[in-house]
Phi, psi and omega in degrees: 000154175227150181229127177263127180267108181261119183303318185286347187246001186271138174238124181238133176054045178060020176234156174262101185298329180296311180296320178302311180299313183298317180299314182288322180294312185278349171286342184251327182225157180242099181227174178296120183303327184297337177297334184258351181275116183236146180256247184294122178246349182196161173231128180245126181242139171261117182251147180225122177267126179245120181245103181056228179265007182288167176296150179276160176238121182269158180207141173253128179237125178238144174228144184217160170225095182286158183305145189269332192288118180299335179289345179245043182297330178292326176296318179300318179296317179297318177299316180297316180297319179296320177299312180299319179292324177295319178294317176303315181296318178298315180297315183289330180274328185260326184230057187296327183245011185220084181299140179234159180296147177232131174238127176242122182230168175143193177258102183274350181046046185217156177248167182299343177264008184274162176295324179298313179298315178300315181299313180294316189273334184252358181067007178203158176217121178286147183286003177264000181298141183302332182287350181276000170054037174068011175276151185271091178246152174289165173302142179255136179221165171207166184249014181274135176270097184247150174233145180276142174294340180271353188315306182287335182281337186270354183278000000 
């Protein structure tokens, strides 16, 4: 199965993050709205390896291309958080008692000191991070145990 994560259609925690983002963004700056309207931000696939008559082994593979513009780092963080929440929802609805491996790959357009990296690697992001651009967002969290491919290289 595959799931397309559409930025404009996701609702997280009974809020519409797109509308929330737009209200806070446009309450502070006046720019062309189309710069902030994003569609597909990720693709999530459920993969199943079948070896002969043996039991299958499932895996979730997600790929993303987060927004590139450094001036919109808060948008990038929101996209990352939405992706993580979609994966959490898929895991809890499809595999509630059987955790399976998750691989998230793609172009994160982020560096190790960014809010996106912190969110993925630390399972939380405080709303005081510099990348949130002074908008009033709650702390962002997720429950996925993820490790960075860069982990050993950055020490």
